[in-house]
Residue frames as a rotation matrix with the C-alpha (Angstrom) as fourth column:
MET 1
0.506 -0.862 -0.030 46.09
-0.573 -0.361 0.736 28.32
-0.645 -0.355 -0.676 59.97
HIS 2
0.619 -0.315 -0.719 48.66
-0.607 0.389 -0.693 27.10
0.498 0.866 0.050 57.52
GLN 3
0.554 -0.460 0.694 50.61
-0.405 0.579 0.707 23.99
-0.728 -0.673 0.135 58.24
VAL 4
0.016 -0.627 -0.779 53.37
-0.984 0.128 -0.123 21.98
0.177 0.769 -0.615 56.54
LYS 5
0.828 0.081 0.555 53.84
-0.168 0.980 0.108 18.36
-0.535 -0.182 0.825 55.75
ILE 6
0.028 -0.881 -0.472 57.34
-0.978 -0.123 0.171 17.15
-0.209 0.457 -0.865 54.63
PHE 7
0.936 0.175 0.307 57.86
-0.081 0.952 -0.294 14.08
-0.344 0.250 0.905 52.54
LYS 8
0.140 -0.966 -0.218 61.34
-0.896 -0.217 0.388 12.58
-0.422 0.141 -0.896 51.82
THR 9
0.837 0.016 0.548 62.57
0.159 0.949 -0.271 9.80
-0.524 0.314 0.792 49.47
VAL 10
-0.374 -0.928 -0.003 65.20
0.007 -0.007 1.000 9.06
-0.928 0.373 0.009 46.91
ASP 11
-0.283 0.318 -0.905 64.81
-0.830 -0.553 0.066 9.72
-0.480 0.770 0.421 43.21
ASN 12
-0.814 0.048 -0.579 64.34
-0.365 0.732 0.575 6.08
0.451 0.679 -0.579 42.12
GLU 13
-0.674 0.664 -0.325 61.23
0.738 0.584 -0.337 5.85
-0.034 -0.468 -0.883 44.34
LEU 14
-0.962 0.228 -0.150 59.37
-0.233 -0.972 0.020 8.88
-0.141 0.054 0.988 43.00
GLY 15
-0.449 0.825 -0.343 56.31
-0.258 0.248 0.934 6.90
0.855 0.508 0.101 42.02
ASP 16
-0.154 0.342 -0.927 55.88
0.823 0.564 0.071 5.69
0.547 -0.752 -0.369 45.51
LEU 17
-0.838 -0.230 -0.495 56.33
0.466 -0.775 -0.427 9.13
-0.286 -0.588 0.757 46.80
GLU 18
-0.829 0.559 -0.010 53.62
-0.381 -0.552 0.742 10.43
0.409 0.619 0.671 44.45
SER 19
-0.202 0.818 -0.538 51.25
0.147 0.569 0.809 7.90
0.968 0.084 -0.235 45.64
GLN 20
-0.351 -0.053 -0.935 51.94
0.922 0.153 -0.355 8.53
0.162 -0.987 -0.005 49.30
ILE 21
-0.959 0.024 -0.283 51.39
0.043 -0.973 -0.228 12.24
-0.281 -0.231 0.931 48.91
ASN 22
-0.590 0.794 -0.144 48.13
-0.438 -0.165 0.884 11.75
0.678 0.585 0.445 46.90
ARG 23
-0.133 0.520 -0.844 46.87
0.589 0.726 0.354 9.23
0.797 -0.450 -0.403 49.53
TRP 24
-0.691 -0.265 -0.672 47.75
0.717 -0.366 -0.593 11.61
-0.089 -0.892 0.443 52.32
ILE 25
-0.938 0.346 -0.024 45.78
-0.343 -0.915 0.214 14.51
0.052 0.209 0.977 50.64
VAL 26
-0.297 0.876 -0.381 42.73
-0.221 0.325 0.919 12.25
0.929 0.358 0.097 50.19
GLU 27
-0.184 0.157 -0.970 42.85
0.752 0.659 -0.036 10.67
0.634 -0.736 -0.239 53.64
THR 28
-0.628 -0.150 -0.764 43.30
0.705 -0.526 -0.476 13.99
-0.330 -0.837 0.436 55.51
LYS 29
0.459 0.747 0.481 41.08
0.880 -0.458 -0.127 16.07
0.125 0.481 -0.868 53.16
ALA 30
-0.222 -0.641 -0.735 43.89
0.621 -0.674 0.400 18.74
-0.752 -0.367 0.547 53.31
ASN 31
0.930 0.368 0.014 43.23
0.288 -0.703 -0.650 21.98
-0.229 0.609 -0.760 51.50
VAL 32
0.074 -0.981 0.182 46.56
0.927 0.135 0.350 22.10
-0.368 0.142 0.919 49.59
ILE 33
0.761 0.146 -0.632 47.85
0.031 -0.982 -0.189 25.66
-0.648 0.124 -0.751 49.13
ALA 34
0.504 -0.685 -0.526 51.28
-0.842 -0.254 -0.476 24.99
0.192 0.683 -0.704 47.54
ILE 35
0.892 -0.349 0.286 53.73
0.252 0.911 0.325 22.13
-0.374 -0.218 0.901 46.93
HIS 36
0.565 -0.797 -0.214 57.44
-0.813 -0.493 -0.310 22.70
0.141 0.349 -0.926 46.69
GLY 37
0.944 -0.284 0.168 60.21
0.249 0.947 0.205 20.21
-0.218 -0.152 0.964 45.98
ASN 38
0.439 -0.889 -0.131 63.92
-0.882 -0.454 0.124 19.87
-0.170 0.061 -0.984 45.93
ILE 39
0.960 -0.266 -0.089 66.32
0.246 0.951 -0.186 17.24
0.135 0.157 0.978 44.62
ALA 40
0.531 -0.844 0.077 69.84
-0.757 -0.431 0.490 17.05
-0.381 -0.318 -0.868 46.02
PRO 41
0.751 -0.321 -0.577 72.15
-0.232 0.691 -0.685 15.05
0.618 0.648 0.444 43.73
GLN 42
0.768 -0.494 0.407 74.61
-0.264 0.335 0.905 12.80
-0.583 -0.803 0.127 45.47
ALA 43
0.139 -0.802 -0.581 78.11
-0.986 -0.058 -0.156 12.19
0.091 0.594 -0.799 44.28
GLY 44
0.742 0.115 -0.660 79.15
-0.223 0.971 -0.081 8.61
0.632 0.207 0.747 43.51
LYS 45
0.887 -0.441 -0.140 81.60
0.364 0.480 0.798 6.59
-0.285 -0.759 0.586 45.54
HIS 46
-0.043 -0.995 -0.093 85.04
0.699 -0.097 0.708 8.24
-0.714 -0.034 0.700 45.60
GLY 47
0.101 0.137 -0.985 83.73
-0.314 -0.935 -0.163 10.91
-0.944 0.326 -0.052 43.18
LEU 48
-0.722 -0.410 0.558 83.91
0.296 0.546 0.784 8.62
-0.626 0.731 -0.273 40.20
GLN 49
-0.526 0.508 -0.681 82.21
-0.771 -0.623 0.131 10.09
-0.357 0.595 0.720 37.18
GLY 50
-0.241 0.575 -0.782 79.17
-0.656 0.498 0.568 7.99
0.716 0.650 0.257 36.04
SER 51
-0.465 0.165 -0.870 78.79
0.551 0.823 -0.138 6.36
0.694 -0.543 -0.474 39.40
PHE 52
-0.595 0.340 0.728 76.03
-0.526 -0.850 -0.032 8.18
0.608 -0.402 0.685 41.24
SER 53
-0.850 0.472 -0.232 74.02
0.494 0.566 -0.659 7.24
-0.180 -0.676 -0.715 44.33
SER 54
-0.003 0.949 0.316 70.36
0.905 -0.132 0.406 7.97
0.426 0.287 -0.858 44.43
SER 55
-0.707 -0.182 0.683 69.47
0.082 -0.981 -0.177 11.65
0.702 -0.069 0.709 44.90
ASP 56
-0.688 0.500 -0.526 67.54
0.595 -0.026 -0.803 12.85
-0.415 -0.866 -0.280 47.96
VAL 57
-0.531 0.624 0.573 64.09
0.305 -0.490 0.816 14.27
0.791 0.608 0.069 47.16
LEU 58
-0.789 0.248 -0.562 62.19
0.513 -0.238 -0.825 16.53
-0.338 -0.939 0.061 49.47
VAL 59
-0.440 0.729 0.524 58.65
0.368 -0.386 0.846 17.68
0.819 0.565 -0.098 48.96
ILE 60
-0.903 0.181 -0.389 56.99
0.298 -0.387 -0.873 20.22
-0.308 -0.904 0.295 51.25
VAL 61
-0.323 0.891 0.319 53.24
0.716 0.009 0.698 20.54
0.619 0.454 -0.641 51.20
LEU 62
-0.992 0.104 0.071 51.75
-0.126 -0.809 -0.575 23.82
-0.002 -0.579 0.815 52.50
TYR 63
-0.480 0.861 -0.170 48.11
0.390 0.383 0.838 23.13
0.786 0.336 -0.519 53.53
GLU 64
-0.557 0.468 0.686 45.19
-0.805 -0.507 -0.308 23.97
0.204 -0.724 0.659 55.70
THR 65
-0.955 0.201 0.219 43.24
0.110 0.924 -0.367 21.36
-0.276 -0.326 -0.904 57.52
ALA 66
-0.579 0.795 0.182 39.71
0.295 -0.003 0.955 20.64
0.760 0.607 -0.233 56.25
SER 67
-0.859 0.262 0.441 36.99
-0.504 -0.590 -0.631 22.45
0.095 -0.764 0.639 58.14
C-alpha cells in the first residue's frame, strides 16, 4: 500500500532537509515511488522589495514500506 511522508523546512536549510530525507530513506528502507516538492516564497516585512523572509519548502515522498 502506498504511503506518504511529508518534510517541511525553509529554503536556507535545504542541505539539512536533503540529509534528513536521505537518512529517513536509508533507515526505513522505504521503497520510494515519487518525490514532489514545492517552494512558497514569502514577502518581506511590510512588502519592501529586496527584503524577503525565508521561503517555506515542502517535500512529499510517496513510498511503500520495505517487505
